[in-house]
C-alpha positions as CSV (number, residue, x, y, z in Angstrom):
1,M,39.4,14.2,-55.8
2,E,37.0,16.1,-53.8
3,P,33.8,14.3,-53.1
4,A,30.5,15.4,-54.5
5,G,28.2,17.2,-52.1
6,F,24.6,15.9,-51.4
7,F,22.7,18.5,-53.6
8,R,24.8,17.8,-56.6
9,R,24.1,14.2,-56.2
10,I,20.5,14.5,-55.5
11,F,19.9,16.9,-58.4
12,S,21.8,14.3,-60.7
13,L,19.7,11.7,-59.4
14,L,16.6,13.7,-60.4
15,Y,17.8,14.4,-63.9
16,D,18.3,10.7,-64.3
17,T,14.9,9.7,-62.9
18,L,13.3,11.9,-65.5
19,F,15.0,10.3,-68.3
20,V,14.4,7.0,-66.8
21,L,10.7,7.6,-66.6
22,A,10.5,9.0,-70.2
23,V,12.1,5.6,-71.5
24,V,9.5,3.4,-69.1
25,I,6.6,5.7,-70.6
26,S,7.7,5.5,-74.2
27,L,8.2,1.7,-73.9
28,S,4.9,1.2,-72.3
29,L,3.4,3.3,-74.6
30,L,5.0,1.3,-77.8
31,L,3.8,-1.9,-76.1
32,N,0.2,-0.7,-75.6
33,V,0.1,0.7,-79.3
34,M,1.3,-2.8,-80.8
35,N,-1.2,-4.5,-78.5
36,G,-3.9,-2.3,-79.6
37,E,-4.7,-1.7,-75.8
38,A,-3.2,-1.8,-72.4
39,P,-2.1,-5.5,-71.3
40,E,-4.6,-7.4,-69.4
41,P,-3.4,-8.1,-66.1
42,G,-1.8,-11.8,-65.7
43,T,-0.9,-11.8,-69.3
44,F,2.4,-12.3,-71.0
45,L,2.3,-8.6,-72.1
46,S,1.7,-7.4,-68.5
47,V,4.8,-9.3,-67.5
48,I,6.7,-7.6,-70.2
49,Q,5.4,-4.1,-69.0
50,L,6.6,-5.1,-65.5
51,L,10.2,-5.9,-66.8
52,I,10.0,-2.7,-68.7
53,A,9.5,-0.8,-65.4
54,V,11.7,-2.8,-63.2
55,T,14.8,-3.1,-65.5
56,S,14.9,0.5,-67.3
57,G,16.5,2.0,-64.3
58,P,19.2,-0.7,-63.6
59,V,20.0,-0.9,-67.5
60,F,20.3,2.8,-67.7
61,Y,22.8,3.3,-64.5
62,C,24.8,0.2,-65.7
63,Y,25.1,1.2,-69.3
64,F,26.2,4.7,-68.5
65,W,28.5,3.8,-65.6
66,Q,30.2,1.1,-67.8
67,K,30.3,2.8,-71.1
68,N,30.4,6.4,-70.3
69,K,33.4,6.3,-67.7
70,G,31.3,6.6,-64.7
71,Q,28.9,9.1,-65.7
72,T,25.2,9.1,-66.5
73,L,23.5,11.8,-68.2
74,G,22.7,13.6,-64.9
75,M,26.2,13.2,-63.7
76,Q,27.5,14.9,-66.8
77,A,25.0,17.8,-66.3
78,W,26.3,18.3,-62.6
79,K,29.9,17.3,-63.2
80,I,30.3,14.4,-61.1
81,K,31.5,11.1,-61.6
82,L,31.5,7.5,-60.0
83,V,34.9,5.9,-59.4
84,T,35.9,3.0,-57.2
85,C,37.8,3.8,-54.0
86,N,40.9,1.7,-55.2
87,D,41.0,3.1,-59.0
88,E,39.9,-0.2,-60.5
89,A,37.4,-0.3,-63.4
90,L,33.8,-0.4,-62.5
91,T,32.2,-3.6,-62.9
92,V,28.7,-4.9,-63.9
93,K,28.5,-6.4,-60.4
94,T,29.5,-3.4,-58.9
95,S,27.1,-1.2,-60.7
96,L,24.1,-3.8,-60.2
97,T,25.0,-3.8,-56.4
98,R,24.7,0.0,-56.2
99,C,21.4,-0.1,-58.0
100,L,20.1,-2.8,-55.6
101,I,21.5,-0.8,-52.6
102,S,20.1,2.7,-53.8
103,F,16.7,1.0,-54.3
104,I,16.8,-0.1,-50.8
105,S,17.8,3.4,-49.7
106,F,14.9,4.9,-51.4
107,L,12.4,2.5,-50.0
108,M,13.8,3.5,-46.4
109,M,12.7,7.0,-47.1
110,G,15.9,8.2,-48.6
111,L,17.9,7.3,-45.5
112,G,20.7,5.7,-47.5
113,Y,21.1,9.2,-49.2
114,L,20.6,11.3,-46.3
115,I,23.6,9.9,-44.7
116,I,25.6,11.8,-47.1
117,I,24.9,14.9,-45.2
118,I,26.6,13.5,-41.9
119,D,29.3,11.3,-43.5
120,K,32.7,13.0,-43.4
121,K,33.5,11.3,-46.8
122,N,29.9,12.4,-48.5
123,R,29.3,8.8,-48.9
124,S,25.8,7.2,-49.3
125,W,24.9,3.4,-48.5
126,S,25.8,2.5,-52.0
127,D,29.1,4.1,-51.7
128,I,30.1,2.4,-48.5
129,Y,28.7,-1.2,-49.5
130,T,30.4,-1.0,-53.0
131,D,33.6,0.7,-52.0
132,T,33.0,3.5,-54.7
133,K,32.6,7.2,-54.5
134,I,31.1,10.0,-56.2
135,I,33.6,12.8,-57.0
136,N,33.5,16.1,-58.7
137,I,35.0,16.7,-62.0
138,K,36.6,19.9,-63.5
139,K,35.6,20.3,-67.0
């Protein structure tokens, strides 16, 4: 199982980000249409809109990693897959932890992803911390 390289992983992430953004925009637009206008700050609907923005990414990744054998839509396009290093099934806890570490990596100007370039096993911070890896698949 050959580890996936930096560019495959980043392009896969970009594909997935576009999809998640489309979901967030669609759900926010639906909320605005149902409300008749954008929610006022400090209202219950503004909290709902914030929850849509904050949870869409983790829900997307956890769903696809759990239900689609470790592959999101972007990972399918780039023929890569998330697996555990010890060949166990991916858990929801592992998936959520990967999302949190990935968010922290993003906040630190991508440092957690840039480490893939210098790591001999092409691992990101989320790979190292959760004992998982992204591999190339043949199809």
